[in-house]
C-alpha positions in Angstrom: 16.6 -18.1 -22.5 12.7 -18.1 -22.4 11.6 -14.8 -22.9 10.5 -13.0 -19.4 7.6 -10.5 -19.7 8.0 -7.7 -17.5 5.4 -5.3 -18.9 2.0 -6.4 -17.5 1.0 -2.8 -16.8 0.9 -2.2 -20.5 -1.2 -5.7 -21.2 -1.3 -9.0 -19.9 -1.2 -12.5 -21.3 -5.0 -13.8 -21.6 -5.5 -16.7 -19.5 -5.8 -20.0 -21.5 -9.3 -20.9 -20.0 -10.5 -17.4 -21.1 -9.5 -18.2 -24.4 -11.1 -21.5 -24.5 -14.7 -19.8 -23.4 -14.1 -17.0 -25.9 -13.3 -19.5 -28.7 -16.4 -21.6 -27.8 -18.5 -18.2 -27.8 -16.9 -17.3 -31.3 -17.9 -20.8 -32.6 -21.1 -21.5 -31.3 -22.8 -18.8 -29.7 -22.3 -16.1 -32.4 -26.0 -14.6 -32.5 -26.5 -10.9 -32.0 -27.7 -10.7 -28.5 -30.1 -8.0 -29.6 -31.7 -10.6 -31.8 -34.9 -12.2 -30.4 -34.1 -15.9 -31.7 -32.5 -18.4 -29.5 -28.8 -17.8 -30.6 -29.2 -14.2 -29.9 -31.1 -14.9 -26.4 -28.2 -17.3 -25.7 -25.8 -14.6 -26.4 -27.5 -12.2 -24.4 -27.5 -14.8 -21.3 -23.6 -15.0 -21.8 -23.2 -11.0 -21.7 -25.4 -10.7 -18.6 -23.5 -13.4 -16.6 -20.3 -11.4 -17.7 -22.3 -8.2 -16.3 -22.8 -9.8 -12.9 -19.2 -11.2 -12.6 -18.0 -7.5 -13.4 -20.2 -5.9 -10.8 -19.7 -8.6 -8.2 -15.9 -7.7 -8.4 -17.1 -4.1 -7.6 -19.4 -5.1 -4.9 -22.3 -3.5 -7.2 -25.5 -4.4 -8.9 -25.3 -5.5 -12.3 -27.3 -2.8 -13.9 -24.5 -0.3 -13.0 -22.0 -1.9 -15.4 -22.0 -0.6 -19.1 -19.6 -2.4 -21.6 -17.3 -0.4 -23.5 -14.3 -1.0 -25.8 -11.7 -0.5 -22.9 -10.4 1.9 -20.5 -9.9 5.0 -22.8 -13.6 4.9 -24.0 -15.1 4.3 -20.5 -12.7 7.7 -19.4 -14.2 9.7 -22.0 -17.7 8.5 -21.8 -17.6 9.2 -18.1 -16.1 12.6 -18.2 -17.8 14.1 -21.4 -21.0 12.2 -20.9 -21.2 13.7 -17.4 -20.6 17.3 -18.9 -22.3 17.0 -22.3 -25.3 18.7 -21.2 -23.3 21.9 -20.4 -21.2 21.7 -23.0 -24.4 21.3 -25.5 -26.0 24.6 -23.6 -22.6 26.6 -24.2 -22.0 26.5 -20.6 -19.1 25.7 -18.5 -17.9 25.4 -14.7 -14.8 24.3 -12.5 -13.5 20.5 -13.0 -10.8 18.9 -10.7 -8.2 16.2 -11.9 -4.5 15.3 -11.1 -1.0 16.0 -12.8 -0.5 12.4 -13.1 -3.6 11.0 -14.8 -3.3 8.9 -17.9 -3.6 10.7 -21.2 -7.1 9.5 -21.9 -8.3 11.5 -18.9 -5.8 14.3 -19.1 -6.3 15.0 -22.7 -10.0 15.1 -22.1 -9.6 17.9 -19.5 -7.3 19.6 -21.9 -10.0 19.8 -24.5 -12.6 20.7 -21.8 -10.2 23.5 -20.8 -10.2 24.6 -24.2 -14.1 24.9 -24.4 -13.8 27.3 -21.3 -14.0 25.1 -18.4 -11.7 26.2 -15.4 -9.6 23.2 -14.5 -7.6 22.3 -11.4 -4.5 20.0 -11.7 -3.9 19.2 -8.3 -0.1 18.5 -7.8 1.4 15.3 -6.0 4.3 14.7 -3.5 7.5 13.1 -4.4 5.4 9.3 -3.9 2.8 10.2 -6.3 0.1 11.0 -3.6 -2.3 14.3 -3.7 -2.8 16.5 -0.8 -6.0 16.0 0.6 -6.1 19.6 2.2 -5.3 20.7 -1.3 -8.5 18.8 -2.7 -10.6 20.3 0.0 -9.5 23.9 -0.9 -10.0 23.3 -4.7 -13.5 22.4 -4.2 -16.2 25.4 -5.4 -19.7 25.5 -5.5 -19.5 25.2 -9.3 -17.3 22.2 -9.3 -18.7 20.0 -11.7 -16.5 16.8 -11.8 -13.5 15.5 -9.8 -11.4 13.0 -11.8 -8.8 11.1 -9.7 -7.2 7.7 -10.7 -6.7 4.9 -8.1 -3.4 3.3 -9.1 -0.8 5.2 -11.4 0.1 3.3 -14.4 3.6 4.6 -14.3 4.5 4.6 -10.7 2.1 2.5 -9.0 1.2 5.4 -6.4 -2.3 4.6 -4.8 -4.8 7.7 -4.0 -6.5 7.2 -0.7 -9.7 7.1 -2.6 -12.0 6.0 0.5 -10.8 9.5 2.2 -11.1 11.3 -1.2 -14.8 9.9 -1.4 -15.6 11.3 1.9 -14.2 14.8 1.2 -16.6 14.7 -2.4 -19.5 13.6 -0.1 -19.2 16.2 2.5 -18.7 19.0 -0.2 -21.2 22.1 -0.1 -22.3 21.1 -3.5 -21.4 17.7 -4.1 -19.6 17.1 -7.7 -19.3 13.8 -9.3 -16.3 11.5 -8.6 -14.9 9.8 -11.5 -11.9 7.0 -10.9 -9.7 5.7 -13.6 -9.6 2.3 -11.9 -7.8 0.5 -14.8 -4.8 -0.6 -13.1 -6.6 -1.3 -9.9 -9.7 -3.1 -10.8 -9.1 -6.9 -10.0 -5.9 -6.4 -8.4 -6.8 -4.4 -5.1 -9.5 -3.9 -3.1 -12.0 -1.2 -4.7 -15.4 -0.4 -3.6 -17.0 2.2 -5.4 -20.3 2.3 -3.6 -18.9 2.1 -0.3 -16.5 5.1 -1.3 -18.8 7.3 -2.8 -17.5 6.9 -6.2 -20.0 7.8 -9.1 -18.2 6.3 -12.3 -15.3 4.1 -12.3 -13.4 3.1 -15.5 -12.0 -0.6 -16.1 -10.3 -2.7 -18.7 -9.9 -6.4 -19.1 -6.4 -6.8 -20.7 -4.8 -5.6 -17.6 -6.1 -8.7 -15.7 -5.5 -11.5 -18.3 -8.4 -10.8 -20.4 -8.7 -9.6 -23.8 -7.9 -6.4 -25.6 -10.8 -4.2 -26.8 -13.1 -4.6 -24.2 -13.6 -2.7 -20.8 -16.7 -1.1 -18.7 -17.9 2.0 -17.1 -19.7 2.0 -13.7 -22.2 4.0 -13.2 -23.8 4.7 -9.9 -27.5 4.5 -10.1 -29.0 7.9 -10.3 -25.7 9.3 -12.4 -27.1 10.7 -15.9 -24.4 10.2 -18.6 -25.4 11.4 -22.0 -24.2 9.1 -24.8 -21.3 9.9 -26.9 -22.1 7.6 -30.1 -25.9 7.4 -31.2 -27.4 4.2 -32.7 -29.3 1.3 -31.7 -29.4 2.2 -28.1 -27.6 -0.7 -26.4 -26.3 -0.9 -22.8 -29.2 0.7 -21.7 -28.9 3.7 -24.1 -25.6 4.9 -22.8 -23.3 3.3 -25.4 -24.4 2.2 -28.7 -22.9 -0.5 -30.9 -23.2 -4.2 -31.7 -22.1 -5.9 -28.5 -18.5 -7.4 -28.3 -19.9 -10.7 -26.9 -16.7 -12.8 -26.9 -14.7 -9.8 -25.4 -17.4 -9.3 -22.8 -17.6 -13.0 -21.8 -13.7 -12.6 -21.5 -14.0 -9.5 -19.2 -16.5 -11.3 -16.9 -14.2 -14.4 -16.7 -11.0 -12.2 -16.1 -13.1 -10.4 -13.3 -14.1 -13.7 -11.9 -10.8 -15.4 -11.9 -9.0 -12.2 -10.5 -11.4 -12.3 -7.4 -10.6 -16.3 -7.0 -6.7 -15.6 -7.2 -5.6 -12.2 -6.0 -2.3 -10.9 -7.4 -1.1 -8.6 -4.6 0.6 -11.2 -2.6 2.6 -12.8 -5.5 3.5 -9.5 -7.2 4.8 -7.8 -3.9 7.0 -10.5 -3.4 8.4 -10.4 -6.8 8.9 -6.6 -6.5 10.6 -7.0 -3.4 13.1 -9.6 -4.6 13.7 -7.6 -7.8 14.6 -4.6 -5.8 16.9 -6.9 -3.4 18.7 -8.2 -6.4 19.1 -4.6 -7.9 20.7 -3.6 -4.4 23.2 -6.3 -4.2 24.3 -5.8 -8.3 23.7 -2.5 -9.5 24.9 0.9 -8.3 23.3 4.6 -8.9 19.6 3.5 -9.2 16.5 5.2 -7.6 13.1 4.0 -6.9 10.9 6.4 -8.5 7.5 7.3 -6.8 6.1 5.5 -3.5 7.9 2.9 -1.4 8.0 -0.3 -2.2 5.3 -1.6 0.1 3.4 1.9 -0.2 3.0 1.2 -3.8 0.8 -1.1 -6.0 2.5 -4.4 -5.8 2.6 -5.0 -9.6 4.5 -1.9 -10.6 7.8 -0.7 -10.2 9.5 2.3 -11.6 13.2 2.5 -11.5 15.8 5.1 -12.6 19.7 4.3 -13.3 22.1 7.3 -13.6 24.0 7.7 -16.7 21.8 5.7 -18.9 19.1 6.5 -21.2 15.7 4.4 -20.4 14.8 3.8 -24.1 18.3 2.5 -24.9 18.0 0.3 -21.8 14.5 -1.1 -22.6 15.8 -1.8 -26.1 19.0 -3.5 -24.9 16.8 -5.5 -22.5 14.5 -6.5 -25.3 17.4 -7.8 -27.3 18.4 -10.3 -24.4 14.5 -11.5 -24.0 13.4 -9.3 -21.0 10.5 -7.0 -21.8 10.0 -3.7 -20.0 8.9 -0.2 -20.9 9.8 3.1 -20.1 6.5 4.3 -19.0 2.6 4.4 -20.2 2.2 2.1 -23.3 0.0 4.8 -25.0 3.3 6.7 -25.6 6.0 4.5 -26.2 5.9 4.6 -29.9 6.1 8.3 -30.1 9.2 10.5 -30.0 10.9 10.0 -26.6 10.1 12.8 -24.0 10.6 13.3 -20.3 7.4 11.5 -18.3 5.1 14.2 -17.1 4.4 11.7 -14.0 8.1 11.6 -12.9 8.6 15.4 -13.4 5.4 15.8 -11.4 6.9 13.9 -8.6 10.0 15.8 -8.6 12.3 12.9 -9.7 16.1 14.0 -10.4 16.6 14.8 -14.4 19.2 12.0 -15.0 17.2 9.4 -13.3 13.9 10.4 -15.2 16.2 9.9 -18.4 17.3 6.8 -17.0 13.9 5.3 -15.9 12.1 2.0 -16.6 8.9 0.8 -15.6 9.0 -3.2 -14.6 5.4 -4.7 -13.7 4.5 -8.3 -12.7 1.9 -10.6 -13.1 0.5 -13.8 -11.6 2.7 -15.9 -14.4 5.9 -14.5 -13.5 8.2 -16.6 -11.3 11.3 -15.8 -8.6 13.5 -17.7 -11.2 12.5 -14.8 -13.8 13.1 -12.1 -11.4 16.6 -13.1 -10.5 17.7 -14.0 -14.1 16.3 -10.6 -15.5 18.5 -8.6 -12.7 21.3 -10.4 -14.0 20.6 -9.4 -17.7 19.4 -5.7 -16.1 23.3 -5.5 -14.5 24.9 -6.3 -18.1 22.8 -4.1 -19.7 23.3 -1.1 -17.4 26.9 -1.7 -17.1 27.0 -1.9 -21.1 25.0 1.4 -21.6 26.8 3.2 -19.1 30.1 2.3 -20.8 28.7 3.8 -24.2 27.1 6.9 -22.3 30.6 8.0 -20.6 33.0 7.6 -23.7 
């Protein structure tokens, strides 16, 4: 059987047309965009077109987009860059995030807490959504930044960003609002300027672009202190020779995603996947939001009396590729998902959870075949566990 890739929340296959354009860029427009000769000017032109395409996908102006090496750097640059003035002066303040952020946000907040910042980590309900009233209560006059992801990478919960933005804007002393939009950019409506978002992190490889490139949206008027010093690239915010082929790939991925929305196709696949499981496999649980409430491309599902890492490995041996959570922690020693713990999932189902995630390349035939294999693997794993 042809392998079935269902780990698209970790990374996606690069669109063939993007590969062609990146190859053309590497082979023919390889000048440094900071150079003043024709080859450099042409490279800069391609970069600026990609910046415009990325900004267009956000409904923003091109000068609000800063290119980075990916979502992790964008998250670090946004949060640490916004607070560097305070840190350099030995000052602190209050900062807010959630209990289910990606490690590239969560660990930055841990680091800031060690620096003396007072951190509020908002809890979430069983669907993975924060309580808006709890956010209102958490805001203080000394709150400096609020960082809340749009779509959770493990369970697909979608935070009500428009309502969150309105709360932040109406705060007595308005803090900055940062959004990790890595799992939503190019897939779902995301309007930072309309929703009062000050900083937003993006990534190319989640939307069929290349790895190693992303961007940070910075609302006009927001001051970010550079975290790397050098040639003063990207408006002085992010130094380093520009990854022109990667940036071209990001711009193309943003343009293609806008022209080919994934949500409808992914939701049909997700519904069919769950429908097939209900017909064939007992003792399972959907973790997080309801099928239609959550992100269309992410499904977290737990099976009783099974170990998730064992199940993922068995599926891999049969040519079906899924994960047990965030790709950033897959190769580390297995541990209970903090996201599933935060939503109060039962322990047995946490242990037996896998994440299935879809892309525009997946087909209904793949979904049905995958569930057949999943049924076999769950049955075999349960026989082993129950001995």
